[in-house]
N, C-alpha and C positions, 0 to 999 in steps of 0.2 A: 357851670362846669358840668352838669351832668343830670340834671334833674329835669331837663326839658322834656316836654312832650312834643314830638316833632310834627312834621307836616304830612300831607296825604301823598307825597310824591316819592317815587323811587329815586335814590340818590346814588351817584357815583362820584369818585374822587376828582379833584382838580384844585388849582391854586386858590379858587374861591368856591363857595357853595354852588353847585349846579342849579340852574333855574328849575323851578317846579313845573311838573307836567300836569295838566288838568285831568281830573278823574271824572268818570262818567257814571252816574247813578243808573242802576238797571230799571228801577221802577219806583213809583211814588204812590203811597196810600194815604189815607187820612191820618193814620197813626204816624206815618213817616213825616207828614207835614207838621204835626203838632210837636214831635219829638225835639226839633231844634229849639223851640221856645222853652221847653223844660230845661234843656241843657244851658241855654243862655241865662235863665233866671238863677240857676245854681252857680254858674260861673261868675256872675256879677258879685255874688256874695263872697266867693273865693278871692276875688281881687282885694277885698277889704281885709281878708285874713292872711294875706301872703307873708307878713312877718312871722306869724305863728306857724304857718305851714313850713316856712324855711327853717325855723328852729327845730321843728319835728324831724325834718329831713336830715339836718346835720346831726341830731341826736342819734338817729338810726344809723347813719354812716359811721359815726364815731364808735358805735357798738359793734358793727358788722364788718367794717373795712379797716384793717390796720393802716393801709396807705393813707386813708383819710384822717385817721387819728393823728398821724404825723403832720399832715397838712393843717389840720385844725390847731394843733399845738404850735406850729410855726407861725401861722398867720390866720387866725380865726376870722378876723374882720374881712379880709379879702375873699376867703372861701365863702363866708356868709353872703357877701355882696354878689358873688358869681352865681350862687345857688338862687338867690332872690331874683336876680335879673332873668335867669333861665325860666324860673317858674312864672314870672310875670309875662314873659313873651309867650309861654305855652298857653296860659289861661286866656290871654288876649286873643290868641289865634283861635281859640274855641269860640270866642264871641264874634269875631269878624275874620274868618279865614282869608278873605281876599286882601284885606289891608294888613293883617298881622303876620301872615305866614312867611313872607320873605325876610322880615326883621327877625323872626324866630329862627329861621335857617341861618342867617348871618351870626346870630348869637351862639347857636350850637356849634357852628364851624369855628368861631373864635375860641370857644371852650376846648374843642378838640386840639387846636393848634397849641394853645397855652399849656394844656395838661401834658401834651407830648413833650414840649420844651422843658417842662419841669420834671419829667420822668415818672409821672404817675402811671402805674400799670393800666393798660387798656381794659383789662377785665374789671378793675375797680371802677373805672370811668363808666363802662356800660352798665354795671350794677347800679351805679348812682342814678343814671338816667331812667332805668326801669323802676327803681325805687321811687323816684320823683313822679313818674307816671302813675304808679300804683297809689301814691298818696293823693294825687289830684283826683283820680277816679273814686277813691274811697270817700273823699270829702264831697264830691258831686252826689254820690249816693246818699250820704248822711244828710246833706242839706235838703235834698229832695224829699227824703223820708220825713224830715222834721217839718218842712213848710207845706208840702203837698204830697202826702203818702200815696194818694191815688194816682200820682203821675210816675211812680217808680217804673211801672210797666212800659211807659213811653221812653224812659231813659235807656232801656235795653236796646231800643232801635238805633241808638247812636254809639253803643258800646264798641262796635267794630271800627267805626271811624276814629274813636278816641285811641284805641289800641294800635290801629294802623299808624296814627299820629306818633305814638311812642316808638313803634318799630322803625318808622322812616327816619326819625331823628337819631335813633341808635345807629342806624346805618350811616347817616351823615357824619356824626361825631367820630365814628370809627374810620371813615374815609379821610377826614381831616387829620386825625391822629396818625394814621399810617403814612400819609403823604409827608407830613412834617417829620415823622421818624426817619423816612428815607432821606429826606433833605438833610437832616442832622447827621445821619450816618455818613452820607457822602461828604459832608463838611468835615467830619472827624477824620475820615480816611484821607482826605486831601491834606488836612493839617498834619497828620502823622507822616504822610509821604514827604511833605516839605521838610519836616523836622529830620526824617531819615536821610533825605538828600543832603541837607546841610551837614549832618554828622559824617556822611561818607566823603564829602568834598572838603571836610576840615574847616567849614565856616560856622559850625554850630556854636551858639553862645552858651557859656557855663550856666546862665540863668535858665536855659531851656532844657538842660540835661535831664532833670527829673521828669519833665513832661515827655521828653523823647523816650526815655527808658520805659515809662508807663505805656506809651502808645505802641512801642515795638515789643512790649512784654518781655523785656530783657533787663536784668539787674545792672545797676551802674558799676558794680564791682564784679570782677571776673576776668578771665582770659578769653580773648576773642581772635578769631581768624576770619578774614574776608575771602570769599571765593568768587572769582569773576568768571562768568559764562558767556560765550559769544558764539553765534552761528547755530543754525538748526534749532532754534528755540523750541519749536513745537515737538521735537523728537526727544526720545530718551525717557527715563523713568522719573526725572525730577519734575516737580510741579513748580515751574519757574514763573512766579507772578508776584506782584506787589502784595505784601501782607504777611501775617504770621503763619508759619506752617501749622497745618491742622494736626500733624502727627504727634504733637507734644514735644517736639525737639525745641531746645532753646536756640531758635534761629529766626531770622527775619529776611524775607526775599524783597529786594527792591528792583523792580523792572525798569530798565533804561531803554533808550531808543536803539542802542546797538549792543550794549553789554548789560547783563543782569548781575546783581551782586547779592550773595548770601552772606549775612552776618551771623556767624556761628559762635556760640559760647562753647569753648573746648575744655575749660577747667576753671578752677577757683584761684584767686589771688593767694599766693603763699602756700598753695597746696603742693604736697610732695609728689602726688600721683602724676603720671605722664598725661599729657593732653590727649584727648580723643581725636580721632581722624575726622576732620570736617567734611570730607567727601563722603564718608560712610554715614555721618549724621544727616547729610542732605540727600542721601540715597542717590548719589552721583557715581556712575561707574567710572573706575579709574581708566578703563579702556576707552571711554568716551563713545560718542556716536559720530558716524562719518560726517565730517564737516563741522563738528562742534569742538570748540576749543575751551579748555578749562584751566584757569590759573589759580592756584591756592597760595596765598601769601603766608607769612610767618605770624606767630601769635604776638599780640600786644596785650598790655595790662590795662584794664578799665575801658568802659564804653566810650569815654571821652577820647581815647586814642584810636578809634575806629577809622578816622580819616587817614592816619598813617598805615593802618592795616589795608585799607583800600588801595593805596599807592603801591604797596607790596604785591597785592593781588594783580594790579595792572601790569606790574613789572613781570610777574610770572606769566601772565597772559601773553605778553609781548614775545616771550621765548617759545611759545607754543608753535609747532609746525603749522603752516597755513592750511594743510589738508585736514587738520584736526588732531586732537590729542590732549593729554593732561600733563601739566607741569606743576610740581610742588617746588616752591622757591628754595626750600632748604636743600634740595637735591641738585640745584643748578646755581649755586652762589657765584662761581667764577663768571659764568655767562651774564648773570644779573649785574655783577659789578661793572662789566664792560658796557652793557646796554644802558645802564643808568647814567652813563656819561658819554653821550653820543660823540662829542667832539674828540675826547681822548680815544674813544673806540675807533673813530675814523683815522686818527693819526697812527694808531697801532696797526690797523689794517694796511695802510699805505706803507708803513715802514717794513712790515714783515712780508706782506704779499705783493708789494708794488711791482716787482719785476715780473711776477706771474700774471698779475692783472693786466699788464700791458701787452700780453701776447695776443695773437689773433683769437677771436672769440671761440672758434672751434677747439683749438688746442687749450686755451684757458679753461673752458668749461670741463673738458675731459680731466685735466689735472685737478681742478677744484672738486669735481665729483669723486675722484679717486681719494684725495685727502679726506674728504668728508666721510666716505665709506670706511676708510681705514680707522678713523677715530670712532665711528659708530660700532665697528667690530672689535674694539678694544685692542687695536694694533695687530690683528690677524690678517695677513695678506691673503690667505686661503679663503676665509669667509668674506673678505672684501671682494675677492674675485668672483665668488658665487653671487654676491649681490649685484656686481657690475657685469655679470655674464662674460667674464674673461678669465684667463689663466692667472695663477698667483704670480708667475714670473712677469707677466705684463703689468701687474700691480706694482711689483717691486721696481721695475724699470721706470714707471711713471713717478713713483715716490723718489727715486734717485734724481730724476729730472727736477722735481720740486725742490729737493735739497740743494741742487746745484744753483737753481735760479734764486732762491731765498737766502742762500748762505747759512742755512740752519740745518742741524742734524736731527733726524727723528730718533736717534739713539741717545740724545742728550735731554734729560728731563726738563731743564729750563726752556730749551728750544721747543719742546713738545707743548709746553704750557702756552708759550707765546703764539705758536701757530694755531693751536686750538682756539684761543681767545680771538685771534685775528679772523679766523673762519666764522666764528659766532657773530662778530661785528659786521663782517661783509654781507652776511645774509643767510647762507646755507645753515640749517639747524642740525645739530647733532641728534641722531635718533636714540 
């Protein structure tokens, strides 16, 4: 896991340990030629001492690294075996670099992958490798001092190689760790995205709700509103992307191919306080951006009901003008009722507006535009005329023509409601 003394090669990341690159020695002296022999004699003794060396390493890790204390407490045997295997490969590589270095690299790479998967901090892992290298070097010096003190000066000539060995394996284990960490992060993000998608489309399993809440960083209990955003995704002030908002807002953005959804916690279950505005929470301008359409649904209780909240957001989005704007469902309930039942809406439009719709296109469009403008201006013929660039009397004449064709009166409240709903169903949106 960490105790390995690495190879002589510079290492960069990859799905497997990169191949070693040969190193070139600058020059050779008689001392340089004798030094490997001294190193090999001491290393052979270390091979017989590996169990004791492993025990010493684990004792130091247990004292100095809290993360390793937990690992040792959980599974000491596996941690011991990993450390022993790493030290064995390292010492073997000192004896025969050509034959042993690739096996040592593979061992180190596996340790980096395994420890990343188990969540051991990278700093603790690197400390363990350096500590293992330090113990190996210390024992090499001790053994040489004991068996041939006169050769200590020769050992100095290989010190650089030994520590390069350690440094290279630290780099290798770090690369393996980081690659694995990125892979795991992508996997977790994909899992959370799938769970969030299932929650939004109403197919989430009750058994997955706790994991979904944890992944989205939202409590299972609470009041939620879903906001649907379509068009001009790259514009505006909202950071619309899959993931938890970085601003600390209790919200989660789910990016879709055409529509993005913001799941916003707006209040607590049973709380007496009014729900907060989801558009303000998401930093979405009520005025919108040109071409961007925003639909805010009504609040639901509990994260499990977010699928219903998304359908309400889609309904609000369907009422938005094609050119862009914002619709809060609570402010457009009559239109929502009609649009939510397309067949009944079509029947209503034909019954109320049928005679008008069968006119020649030019006359039909003028009368529909006039009716729409009159509703948008709260029944003011003067303001409708300003919007249509015509006199108020022209507006009144057109409205009388509409009344005559439809058989309804714009002075009768019930008729006004029916005409307004029929207009909504037919297509023109009230501003």
